[in-house]
C-alpha positions in Angstrom: 88.7 -64.4 -20.2 85.8 -67.1 -19.8 83.6 -64.0 -18.5 84.2 -61.8 -21.5 84.0 -64.8 -24.1 80.6 -65.5 -22.4 79.5 -62.0 -22.8 80.6 -61.4 -26.5 78.9 -64.8 -27.3 75.7 -63.4 -25.8 76.0 -60.1 -27.6 76.7 -62.0 -30.9 74.1 -64.9 -30.6 71.3 -63.4 -28.6 69.9 -65.4 -25.5 71.3 -68.6 -24.7 70.9 -71.5 -22.4 73.4 -72.5 -19.9 73.8 -75.7 -21.9 74.4 -73.9 -25.2 76.7 -71.4 -23.9 78.8 -74.4 -22.4 79.0 -75.9 -25.8 80.0 -72.7 -27.5 82.8 -71.8 -24.9 83.8 -75.5 -24.3 83.0 -75.1 -20.5 81.6 -77.8 -18.4 77.9 -77.5 -17.2 79.1 -76.7 -13.6 81.5 -74.2 -14.9 79.2 -72.4 -17.0 76.4 -72.3 -14.4 79.1 -70.7 -11.9 80.1 -68.2 -14.7 76.4 -67.1 -15.7 75.9 -66.9 -11.6 78.7 -64.7 -11.3 77.6 -62.4 -14.2 74.1 -62.1 -12.9 75.4 -61.1 -9.6 77.4 -58.4 -11.3 74.4 -57.0 -13.1 75.9 -57.9 -16.4 73.4 -60.7 -17.6 69.9 -61.4 -16.7 67.3 -64.3 -17.5 64.8 -63.7 -20.3 62.5 -66.5 -20.5 62.7 -70.3 -21.1 63.1 -72.5 -24.1 59.8 -74.5 -24.6 58.4 -76.8 -27.1 60.8 -79.9 -26.3 61.0 -82.8 -23.9 62.3 -82.4 -20.5 62.3 -79.5 -18.3 62.2 -76.1 -19.9 65.9 -74.4 -19.7 66.3 -70.7 -18.8 67.6 -68.4 -21.2 70.4 -65.7 -20.6 71.2 -62.3 -22.2 73.4 -59.5 -21.5 71.5 -56.8 -19.4 71.0 -53.8 -21.7 71.0 -51.4 -18.7 74.6 -52.4 -17.6 75.8 -49.5 -19.5 75.1 -46.8 -22.0 77.3 -44.9 -24.6 76.7 -41.7 -26.6 77.9 -41.1 -30.2 77.7 -37.6 -31.9 78.5 -36.4 -35.4 79.4 -32.7 -35.9 79.0 -30.7 -39.3 78.7 -26.9 -40.0 75.1 -27.0 -39.4 74.8 -28.6 -36.0 75.5 -31.6 -33.9 73.5 -35.0 -33.7 73.6 -37.2 -30.7 72.4 -40.7 -30.6 72.4 -43.0 -27.1 72.8 -46.7 -27.1 72.6 -49.6 -24.3 75.5 -51.8 -24.0 73.9 -54.5 -26.7 74.3 -51.8 -29.4 70.5 -50.9 -29.5 69.8 -47.2 -30.2 67.4 -45.9 -27.7 67.1 -42.2 -28.6 68.5 -39.4 -31.0 68.5 -35.7 -30.8 69.8 -33.0 -33.0 70.9 -29.3 -32.3 71.0 -27.0 -35.2 73.7 -24.4 -34.7 76.0 -22.7 -37.5 79.6 -23.7 -36.5 80.8 -20.2 -37.8 78.3 -18.0 -35.8 80.1 -15.8 -33.3 77.9 -17.1 -30.2 78.7 -20.8 -30.8 82.6 -20.7 -30.4 82.4 -20.4 -26.8 79.5 -22.7 -26.2 80.8 -25.8 -27.9 80.6 -27.9 -24.8 77.4 -26.4 -23.9 75.7 -27.4 -27.5 77.4 -31.0 -27.3 75.6 -31.2 -23.7 72.4 -30.0 -25.1 72.5 -32.8 -28.0 73.4 -35.4 -25.5 70.6 -34.2 -23.0 68.1 -34.5 -25.7 69.2 -38.0 -26.8 69.2 -39.2 -23.3 65.8 -37.6 -22.7 64.4 -39.5 -26.0 65.7 -42.7 -24.6 64.0 -42.3 -21.2 67.4 -42.0 -19.4 68.7 -39.3 -16.8 71.8 -37.3 -17.1 74.7 -39.2 -15.8 73.8 -42.4 -17.4 76.4 -42.7 -19.9 79.7 -44.6 -19.6 81.4 -43.4 -22.8 81.2 -40.6 -25.5 82.6 -40.6 -28.9 82.2 -37.7 -31.3 83.1 -37.7 -34.9 84.3 -34.3 -36.3 85.9 -33.2 -39.6 89.6 -32.9 -39.0 91.5 -34.8 -36.3 93.2 -34.3 -33.2 96.9 -33.6 -33.2 98.6 -36.1 -30.7 101.2 -33.6 -29.7 98.9 -30.7 -28.7 95.6 -32.0 -28.2 94.1 -29.5 -30.9 91.7 -30.3 -33.6 93.4 -29.7 -36.9 92.2 -29.8 -40.6 89.0 -28.4 -39.7 89.1 -24.5 -40.0 85.3 -24.3 -40.9 84.8 -25.6 -37.1 86.4 -22.6 -35.1 84.7 -23.5 -32.0 86.6 -26.7 -31.6 90.2 -26.0 -31.7 90.7 -25.4 -27.9 93.6 -27.4 -26.7 91.3 -27.9 -23.7 88.6 -29.0 -25.5 88.6 -32.7 -24.4 88.4 -31.7 -20.8 85.7 -29.2 -21.3 83.6 -31.8 -22.9 84.1 -34.6 -20.4 83.4 -32.1 -17.6 80.1 -31.1 -19.5 79.1 -34.6 -20.0 80.3 -36.3 -16.9 81.9 -39.1 -19.2 85.2 -40.0 -20.8 85.1 -38.3 -24.2 87.1 -39.2 -27.3 87.2 -37.2 -30.4 87.7 -39.0 -33.9 87.9 -38.1 -37.4 84.6 -38.7 -39.2 85.8 -40.4 -42.1 87.7 -42.8 -40.1 84.5 -43.6 -38.3 83.0 -44.2 -41.5 85.4 -46.8 -42.4 85.1 -48.5 -39.4 81.6 -48.7 -39.8 82.2 -50.1 -43.1 84.4 -52.9 -41.9 81.7 -53.9 -39.1 78.6 -53.5 -41.3 79.4 -52.6 -44.9 81.6 -53.7 -48.0 84.7 -53.6 -46.2 83.7 -56.5 -43.8 86.6 -59.1 -43.4 89.0 -56.7 -45.4 92.2 -55.9 -43.9 93.6 -53.4 -46.5 91.1 -50.8 -47.8 90.6 -47.2 -48.4 87.4 -45.4 -48.0 86.8 -42.4 -50.1 84.5 -39.8 -48.7 82.8 -37.3 -50.9 80.2 -34.7 -49.5 80.5 -31.2 -48.6 84.1 -32.2 -47.6 86.5 -34.6 -49.0 88.5 -37.1 -47.3 89.9 -40.6 -47.0 90.3 -43.4 -44.4 93.2 -45.8 -44.8 93.2 -49.0 -43.2 96.3 -51.1 -43.3 96.4 -54.6 -41.7 93.2 -54.0 -40.1 94.7 -50.7 -38.5 93.6 -47.0 -39.2 96.4 -45.1 -40.6 96.8 -41.9 -38.6 99.9 -40.1 -39.5 102.2 -37.8 -37.3 99.7 -35.1 -36.9 96.6 -37.2 -37.1 96.4 -35.8 -40.9 96.7 -39.1 -42.7 93.7 -39.2 -45.1 93.1 -35.5 -45.5 93.0 -35.8 -49.4 90.8 -32.7 -49.8 94.1 -30.7 -49.7 95.7 -33.0 -52.5 97.1 -30.9 -55.4 95.6 -32.4 -58.6 95.8 -31.0 -62.4 92.8 -28.8 -63.2 92.4 -27.6 -59.6 93.6 -24.4 -57.8 96.3 -25.0 -55.3 95.6 -24.7 -51.5 97.8 -22.7 -49.2 97.4 -21.9 -45.7 94.5 -24.0 -45.0 92.3 -21.3 -44.0 88.2 -21.7 -43.7 87.9 -20.5 -47.5 91.0 -22.3 -48.7 89.3 -25.7 -50.3 91.9 -28.0 -51.1 92.7 -29.1 -54.8 90.6 -32.4 -54.8 88.1 -31.0 -52.9 87.5 -28.2 -55.4 87.0 -30.9 -58.1 84.7 -33.3 -56.3 83.2 -31.8 -53.2 79.4 -31.2 -53.1 79.8 -27.4 -54.1 81.9 -28.4 -57.3 79.3 -30.9 -58.3 76.6 -28.3 -57.9 78.6 -26.1 -60.2 79.5 -28.8 -62.7 76.0 -29.5 -63.1 75.1 -25.8 -63.7 77.8 -25.6 -66.4 75.7 -28.1 -68.2 72.5 -26.5 -67.8 71.1 -28.6 -64.9 70.1 -26.5 -61.8 70.1 -27.9 -58.4 70.4 -27.1 -55.2 72.4 -30.0 -53.7 74.9 -32.4 -55.0 72.6 -35.0 -54.5 69.8 -33.5 -56.7 72.3 -32.4 -59.3 73.2 -36.2 -59.7 69.8 -37.6 -59.7 69.0 -35.0 -62.3 71.9 -35.9 -64.2 71.2 -39.4 -64.2 67.5 -38.7 -65.7 68.8 -36.1 -68.3 70.5 -37.9 -71.4 73.1 -35.9 -72.8 73.8 -33.2 -70.3 73.6 -35.4 -67.7 75.8 -37.9 -69.3 78.5 -35.2 -69.6 78.1 -34.6 -66.0 78.6 -37.9 -64.9 81.4 -38.6 -67.0 83.5 -35.6 -65.9 82.7 -36.2 -62.1 83.8 -39.8 -62.8 87.1 -38.7 -64.3 87.9 -36.3 -61.7 87.2 -39.0 -58.7 89.5 -41.4 -60.7 92.3 -38.9 -61.0 92.5 -38.3 -57.2 92.1 -42.1 -56.5 94.8 -42.8 -58.8 97.2 -41.0 -56.6 95.8 -42.7 -53.4 95.9 -46.2 -55.0 99.4 -45.6 -56.3 100.7 -45.1 -52.8 98.6 -47.5 -50.8 97.9 -50.3 -53.1 94.6 -51.2 -51.2 92.8 -54.4 -51.8 89.5 -52.7 -51.8 88.3 -48.8 -52.3 84.8 -47.9 -50.8 83.1 -44.9 -52.2 81.1 -43.1 -49.6 79.4 -39.5 -48.9 76.6 -38.3 -50.5 78.1 -37.5 -53.8 79.3 -41.1 -54.2 75.9 -42.4 -52.8 74.0 -40.2 -55.0 76.0 -41.1 -58.3 75.2 -44.7 -57.4 76.4 -48.0 -59.3 76.5 -45.6 -62.7 79.1 -43.3 -61.3 81.0 -46.0 -59.7 81.5 -47.8 -63.1 82.7 -44.5 -64.5 85.4 -44.1 -61.9 86.4 -47.9 -62.3 86.8 -47.4 -66.1 88.6 -44.1 -65.4 90.9 -45.6 -63.0 92.1 -48.1 -65.6 95.6 -47.2 -66.7 96.0 -44.4 -64.1 97.6 -46.7 -61.7 99.2 -50.1 -61.8 97.4 -51.5 -58.8 93.4 -52.5 -59.6 91.7 -52.6 -56.2 88.0 -53.5 -56.3 85.9 -50.4 -56.4 82.3 -50.7 -54.3 79.8 -48.4 -53.1 79.0 -48.2 -49.2 76.5 -50.4 -47.9 76.2 -49.1 -44.4 72.8 -47.9 -43.7 71.9 -44.6 -42.2 74.8 -42.4 -41.1 78.3 -44.2 -41.4 79.7 -41.6 -39.1 77.3 -42.3 -36.4 77.4 -45.9 -36.6 81.2 -45.9 -36.4 81.2 -43.7 -33.4 78.7 -46.0 -31.5 80.9 -49.0 -32.5 83.9 -47.3 -31.1 82.2 -46.1 -28.1 80.7 -49.7 -27.4 84.1 -51.1 -27.7 85.4 -48.9 -25.1 82.7 -49.3 -22.6 82.4 -53.1 -23.1 86.2 -53.2 -22.3 85.4 -51.4 -18.8 82.1 -52.6 -17.9 82.7 -56.2 -18.8 86.0 -56.4 -16.9 84.8 -58.7 -13.9 88.3 -58.7 -12.3 88.0 -54.7 -11.4 86.1 -53.5 -8.7 82.5 -52.8 -9.4 81.5 -49.1 -10.3 78.2 -47.4 -9.7 76.1 -47.9 -13.0 74.7 -44.4 -12.8 75.2 -41.2 -10.9 74.8 -37.6 -11.1 76.5 -35.6 -13.7 78.6 -33.6 -11.6 80.0 -36.8 -9.7 80.5 -39.2 -12.2 83.3 -37.3 -14.1 85.7 -37.7 -11.0 84.9 -41.4 -11.0 86.0 -42.1 -14.5 89.3 -42.7 -15.8 91.1 -39.8 -17.8 89.6 -39.3 -21.2 91.7 -40.2 -24.0 92.8 -37.8 -26.6 91.2 -40.0 -29.5 89.2 -43.2 -29.6 91.0 -46.3 -29.8 90.9 -48.7 -32.7 88.9 -51.9 -32.2 91.4 -54.5 -31.0 92.5 -57.1 -33.9 91.1 -60.6 -33.6 93.2 -63.1 -31.7 93.3 -66.8 -32.0 91.2 -66.9 -28.5 88.9 -64.2 -29.8 85.0 -64.8 -29.5 82.7 -63.9 -32.1 82.6 -60.1 -33.1 79.7 -58.1 -31.6 76.7 -57.2 -33.5 76.3 -53.7 -35.1 74.4 -51.0 -33.2 70.7 -51.7 -33.7 68.2 -48.7 -34.2 65.0 -49.0 -32.2 
């Protein structure tokens, strides 16, 4: 417990002297010295200079050794796969994207190969060799069914539906692999780094090419019996065609109202031509009259769907995320807030996402780091090789989980939370 508390403090505060670490942990100087010696011998901490400019002998500074472990995080969309590699401190070392249309015939049987290509590219950009990873988390639309292990609610990703996919990915990467719903990961990023920080009950609504929601209750993600909690794109709403069957072209009711294609269509109906939803909303914001009508109608539609969610969940906060919400900005948020008035009795706070970069990739990195630290920072376990050939590392890792674990809730003895991933 002392070892883990010290490591978490070094992650949260950066380099610390032995004396300062003892003050923060409440340990005596001899105990703090023994602890640091033990962690240094285990390859988990290293010295990083001295404190200067004060009376007396200079004190050594200690930090978590960034090379103690590395993780990979990936996001999957219909056009390709993006991978990022970070060290155990959360610093992102390299990224790489592999373009591949998810519905192409030659992609369906090459999913594991494409994922490995994306990860290898990120490792090369980071200056690391294959086999250097301890954990991989992949964010995808849909969710893994906990009973079958197959990906559900993502018919537009046909190459990702094999029940043996996790085993195939783990074998290709030589590391435990977890698949997690992309909107759930965005919510985890929001709770770590964004608007939902320190909020235990909130809903994140994601409006982009697809539409979904993440529901966090008491600090825990709500997943549902089949992993489909939050698949609100399928939610039937007045004014939208009903969805039946869930085929790749059978977009849900709410998604047909507020997804990116619907926004482009709405803008064109008011004489505003744009290729993407983001461009359409930026054009609407700069076009009085027709643009006002586009934003007002989109705000009404978003409020209609949110009213159904809020009436059931009664969250403290609703976070608007995804390209549609971000492009609409504060003006769209205000219209949604006004439209929500009277539609549902609960009145949650309504805020835009404040996570920089890709919330999905950031959430995947947080999840991968949490799992890797639980393993690597366990000084009671026998030490394992830090790196190894891809062909052998998979056999030495524990079985891969069917999904990424939720971060553990804080307890009375918990140390400060770790910092967010940092992009170099």
